[in-house]
C-alpha positions in Angstrom: 0.1 0.2 0.3 3.1 2.5 0.5 4.3 2.1 -2.5 1.1 3.1 -4.2 1.0 6.6 -2.5 2.2 9.6 -4.6 5.4 10.7 -4.1 4.2 14.7 -2.5 2.8 11.7 0.3 5.3 12.8 3.7 4.4 8.8 3.8 5.6 7.3 0.6 9.0 5.6 0.4 10.1 7.6 -2.8 9.2 11.2 -1.1 11.6 14.3 -1.0 10.3 17.6 0.0 11.2 19.9 -3.0 9.5 23.2 -0.5 12.4 22.3 2.1 15.3 21.9 -1.2 13.5 25.7 -2.3 14.2 26.9 1.2 17.3 25.3 1.9 18.4 26.9 -1.5 17.3 30.3 -0.8 19.4 30.1 2.7 22.3 29.4 0.8 21.4 32.4 -1.3 21.4 34.9 1.2 24.9 33.5 2.6 25.8 34.2 -0.8 24.7 37.6 -0.9 22.6 36.6 -4.5 18.4 37.9 -4.8 17.5 35.6 -7.2 18.5 32.5 -8.7 17.9 31.0 -12.4 18.6 27.5 -13.1 19.3 26.0 -16.6 20.6 22.8 -15.8 18.8 19.4 -16.0 20.0 18.1 -12.7 18.7 21.1 -11.1 15.6 21.1 -13.0 14.7 17.3 -12.1 16.2 18.4 -7.9 14.4 21.5 -7.6 10.9 20.3 -9.3 11.0 17.0 -9.0 9.4 16.0 -12.2 10.9 14.7 -15.7 11.7 18.4 -18.0 13.9 17.5 -21.8 13.3 20.4 -22.6 15.3 23.6 -22.6 14.1 25.2 -19.2 14.6 27.4 -16.3 13.8 27.6 -12.8 13.8 31.0 -10.9 13.9 31.3 -7.6 13.4 33.8 -5.1 15.4 34.5 -2.1 11.9 34.0 -0.4 8.4 32.2 -1.6 8.1 29.7 -4.5 10.3 29.4 -7.5 8.9 30.0 -11.4 9.2 27.1 -14.0 9.4 28.5 -17.5 9.3 25.6 -20.3 8.3 25.2 -23.8 4.7 25.5 -24.6 3.5 22.3 -25.4 4.5 20.8 -21.6 3.6 22.9 -19.9 -0.1 21.1 -19.2 2.4 17.6 -18.1 4.6 19.6 -15.7 2.0 20.7 -13.9 -0.2 17.8 -13.4 3.3 16.0 -12.4 5.7 18.6 -10.4 5.1 19.9 -6.7 5.2 23.6 -8.0 1.4 24.5 -8.9 0.3 25.6 -12.3 0.4 29.4 -11.0 4.1 29.6 -11.4 4.6 28.0 -14.4 5.1 29.7 -17.4 5.4 28.5 -21.3 7.5 30.4 -23.6 7.3 29.8 -27.6 9.8 31.1 -30.5 7.4 34.2 -31.1 8.4 38.2 -30.0 7.7 38.9 -26.4 7.0 35.6 -25.4 10.7 34.2 -25.6 12.4 33.3 -22.4 14.9 35.6 -21.3 12.4 38.7 -21.9 10.1 36.8 -19.6 12.5 35.9 -17.0 13.3 39.2 -16.7 9.9 40.5 -16.1 9.4 38.1 -13.5 12.5 39.2 -11.1 11.6 42.9 -12.0 7.8 42.7 -11.4 7.2 40.3 -9.3 10.0 39.0 -7.0 10.2 43.0 -7.1 14.3 43.8 -7.8 15.9 47.0 -9.2 19.0 45.9 -8.6 21.4 43.1 -7.5 23.2 39.7 -7.7 21.1 37.3 -10.0 22.7 33.7 -9.7 22.9 31.9 -13.0 24.9 28.4 -13.6 28.3 28.1 -16.2 31.2 25.8 -16.5 31.6 22.3 -18.5 30.9 18.9 -18.9 32.3 15.9 -20.7 28.8 15.2 -21.6 26.5 16.9 -23.9 23.4 17.9 -22.5 24.6 19.7 -19.1 22.4 22.7 -19.6 24.9 25.5 -18.6 23.5 28.8 -19.8 24.9 29.4 -23.5 26.5 33.4 -24.5 23.7 34.1 -26.2 21.3 33.8 -23.3 23.4 35.2 -20.7 23.6 37.9 -22.9 20.0 38.4 -23.7 19.2 38.6 -20.0 22.1 41.0 -19.2 20.4 43.4 -21.6 17.2 42.7 -20.1 18.8 43.3 -16.4 20.5 46.8 -16.5 21.9 47.4 -13.5 21.9 43.8 -12.2 25.4 41.5 -11.0 24.7 38.0 -12.8 27.4 35.6 -10.4 28.1 31.9 -11.2 26.1 30.2 -8.4 26.0 26.5 -9.9 28.2 25.5 -7.2 24.7 26.2 -4.6 23.2 23.0 -6.5 25.8 20.9 -6.7 26.2 21.3 -2.9 23.3 20.4 -2.1 22.5 17.3 -4.0 25.1 15.8 -2.8 24.0 13.8 0.2 20.8 11.9 -0.5 17.7 12.0 1.8 15.8 9.1 2.0 13.0 8.8 -1.1 15.8 9.4 -3.3 17.5 6.6 -2.2 15.4 4.2 -1.8 14.4 5.6 -5.8 17.8 4.6 -6.4 17.2 1.1 -4.5 14.3 0.3 -7.0 16.1 1.6 -9.8 19.0 -0.5 -9.0 16.1 -3.9 -8.4 14.8 -3.4 -12.2 18.5 -3.1 -13.7 19.0 -6.4 -11.8 15.7 -7.7 -14.3 17.2 -6.4 -17.4 20.6 -8.4 -16.4 18.3 -11.6 -15.7 16.0 -11.6 -18.7 19.3 -11.1 -21.1 21.2 -14.0 -19.2 18.4 -15.7 -19.2 18.2 -15.6 -23.3 22.1 -15.7 -24.1 22.2 -19.1 -22.0 21.8 -22.5 -23.6 23.0 -21.3 -27.4 20.6 -18.3 -27.0 23.5 -16.0 -27.9 23.7 -17.3 -31.1 20.7 -15.8 -32.8 21.2 -12.4 -31.5 23.0 -8.6 -32.1 23.9 -6.4 -29.6 21.0 -4.8 -30.5 18.6 -7.5 -29.7 20.7 -8.0 -26.3 19.8 -3.7 -25.8 15.9 -4.7 -26.2 15.8 -7.9 -24.7 16.8 -5.9 -21.1 14.7 -3.1 -22.0 11.3 -4.7 -22.3 12.0 -6.7 -19.2 13.2 -3.6 -17.2 10.1 -1.1 -18.7 7.7 -3.7 -17.2 9.4 -4.0 -13.7 8.5 -0.5 -13.6 11.2 1.5 -15.8 10.6 4.9 -17.9 13.7 5.4 -19.9 16.8 4.0 -20.3 17.9 7.3 -19.6 21.9 7.0 -20.6 23.5 9.9 -22.6 25.9 7.5 -24.2 23.6 5.3 -26.1 20.6 3.8 -24.1 21.8 0.8 -23.1 25.5 0.5 -24.0 26.2 -3.1 -25.3 29.4 -4.0 -26.4 30.7 -7.8 -27.7 33.8 -9.0 -29.2 36.8 -6.6 -30.1 33.8 -3.6 -29.5 34.0 -4.2 -25.6 38.1 -3.0 -25.9 36.7 0.8 -27.2 36.0 1.8 -23.5 33.1 4.2 -22.6 30.5 4.8 -24.9 29.1 2.0 -26.6 25.9 2.0 -28.2 24.5 -2.0 -29.5 25.2 -2.1 -32.9 23.8 -5.2 -35.9 26.7 -7.1 -34.8 26.4 -10.0 -34.1 27.5 -11.7 -30.6 30.1 -14.6 -31.5 31.7 -17.8 -29.8 34.9 -17.4 -28.4 34.2 -13.4 -27.6 33.5 -10.8 -24.2 30.4 -9.9 -23.9 29.7 -6.3 -22.0 26.0 -5.5 -20.9 25.8 -1.8 -19.4 22.0 -1.6 -18.3 20.1 1.8 -17.6 16.8 2.1 -15.7 15.1 5.5 -14.1 12.1 4.8 -11.3 10.8 8.2 -10.7 14.4 10.3 -11.8 16.1 7.8 -9.8 18.9 6.4 -12.1 20.0 2.6 -12.5 23.8 1.8 -14.5 24.8 -1.3 -13.7 27.1 -3.8 -15.9 28.0 -7.3 -16.2 30.3 -8.7 -18.3 30.8 -12.4 -19.4 32.3 -14.9 -22.0 31.1 -17.0 -24.6 32.9 -20.2 -25.0 35.6 -21.5 -25.9 37.4 -19.1 -23.4 41.3 -19.0 -23.7 43.2 -18.6 -20.7 44.4 -15.3 -21.7 40.4 -13.9 -21.9 40.2 -16.2 -18.2 42.8 -14.3 -17.1 42.0 -10.6 -17.7 38.6 -11.8 -16.6 39.6 -13.1 -13.2 42.0 -9.5 -12.8 38.8 -7.5 -13.2 37.0 -9.4 -11.2 39.7 -9.0 -8.4 40.0 -5.0 -9.2 35.9 -4.7 -8.4 36.1 -6.7 -5.4 38.6 -5.3 -3.8 37.1 -1.3 -5.1 33.7 -2.4 -3.3 35.1 -3.4 -0.1 37.2 -0.1 0.0 33.9 2.7 -1.0 33.4 4.2 2.3 33.3 7.5 3.8 36.6 9.6 4.5 37.9 7.7 1.0 38.9 10.2 -1.6 38.8 9.9 -5.6 42.3 10.2 -5.8 43.2 8.0 -3.1 41.2 5.3 -4.4 42.2 5.1 -8.1 46.2 5.3 -6.3 44.9 2.1 -3.9 43.6 0.3 -7.7 46.7 0.9 -9.2 48.2 -0.7 -6.6 46.2 -3.8 -6.4 46.6 -3.9 -10.4 50.2 -3.5 -10.9 50.8 -6.3 -8.3 48.7 -8.8 -10.6 50.5 -7.3 -14.0 47.3 -5.7 -15.0 47.7 -2.0 -14.3 48.5 -1.1 -17.9 44.7 -2.3 -18.6 42.9 -0.1 -16.3 41.6 3.3 -17.0 42.3 5.4 -14.8 38.8 6.6 -13.0 36.8 4.9 -10.4 34.1 7.0 -10.5 31.5 9.3 -11.8 28.8 11.6 -10.0 25.2 10.0 -9.8 21.9 12.0 -9.0 18.7 12.7 -10.1 18.0 12.7 -14.1 20.7 14.8 -15.9 23.2 14.6 -12.6 26.0 12.1 -14.0 29.0 14.6 -14.0 31.5 15.1 -10.9 32.0 14.4 -8.0 32.3 16.8 -5.1 31.7 20.2 -4.8 34.4 22.6 -4.5 34.4 25.5 -6.2 38.4 26.5 -5.7 40.1 23.4 -7.0 42.5 21.6 -9.1 40.2 21.8 -12.5 37.2 23.5 -11.9 34.0 22.2 -13.2 35.7 18.5 -12.7 35.6 16.3 -10.2 38.1 17.4 -7.2 39.8 14.1 -7.3 40.7 15.5 -3.1 36.9 15.6 -1.7 36.3 13.6 0.8 33.5 11.6 0.9 30.6 11.4 3.4 28.0 9.8 4.7 25.3 9.5 2.6 26.9 10.4 -0.4 26.4 8.6 -4.2 28.7 8.1 -6.8 28.4 5.3 -9.8 30.9 2.7 -8.7 32.7 2.5 -11.8 35.6 0.7 -13.8 37.0 0.5 -17.3 39.4 -2.4 -17.7 40.8 -2.6 -21.8 43.2 -5.0 -23.8 43.1 -4.0 -27.1 45.7 -5.4 -28.3 44.1 -8.9 -26.9 39.9 -7.5 -28.4 39.6 -7.5 -25.2 37.7 -5.5 -22.2 35.1 -5.0 -19.2 33.6 -2.2 -17.6 31.4 -2.4 -14.0 29.0 0.2 -12.9 26.7 0.9 -10.1 25.5 3.1 -7.9 26.5 2.9 -3.9 25.6 4.8 -1.2 28.6 5.4 0.9 28.3 5.0 5.0 31.1 4.8 7.7 32.4 1.4 7.2 31.4 0.5 3.5 28.6 1.4 1.1 25.7 0.0 0.0 25.6 -1.5 -4.0 22.3 -0.6 -5.7 22.2 -3.2 -8.0 22.7 -6.7 -6.1 23.7 -9.0 -9.5 26.7 -10.8 -8.3 29.6 -10.4 -9.4 31.0 -12.2 -11.7 32.5 -12.9 -15.8 30.4 -16.4 -16.4 31.6 -18.4 -19.2 28.3 -19.1 -21.2 28.3 -22.0 -23.7 
């Protein structure tokens, strides 16, 4: 019964307190002497509005009161039916004179927020994936032209810092998304075993997983790098981003199945690897190395560690096993609600701005994707592991429970 409650009901296991999140942002704004916050990133929109927003949109937050949500006019009715923000604070824009977003955002700032001058925060930076959503130069200049006498300042770290720690409702969403990924992996395993792989392509495997996960409650194979990422044979050695192709699964080859689910904006992301018989001793050596590294990594994740420290530990283990040349230099990436798949940490003054803070000290209730790539292009083999983990004092909880291992399938 509890699972059927609306997520706006505090009794729901998936409840997140949107109004309180806004109040937390407003407190941070006041501390930073910011008079209004204009958020444009999908991660910000998801974290504040708690609704799937695919269009270029903006959330405008005053120092007190309700946020205003601006989105493409064709989707505003749906957004109003799904977000906790009331319809009076949702506005549509369209490419017609007087209906563009920036002049209307400026109007709200001046007429409704009663601002005559002040500091307006926007979101700036860089990311390795396309849909980060930072304000474009055109948008910045259009907004600045409407706000003579105002100062525009980058304030993205406010959201990044507040969203770093996951509340119980968000954690429960990730747990469910992880369970759904496990169902996808079970469906794939059932399909490829007992010679079933002989009739499959990478794309077919992606579809088998997607159908099973959708039936289990997933609403999207959300990943920005190719939905469900499937690679077999030499393609497993290409590294990250392997959208499925029409390549057929073949005997004697490795397989990497990287599945993605989404449940109430919580993201599932789990990779499992196989060897299709007959496997060689060299393939088995690579596979055993990889499994040992992941076992070590999952045992090492906990509050108090840093990304760089964990990487140093993994390199030491890989060096001892004489496979360090095959380990790509990363052990994680960030994770939050839909649209948040980037940096770890939220510091402004770090070695490389906007990227993962390698010296970020993990704390309880942070989540990251435990992620490793093992690649030997010379042997045409590679493995990937990804799994959201919740960090605790003495260890971590993995969201996907599908057993770790690299089985040989006949």
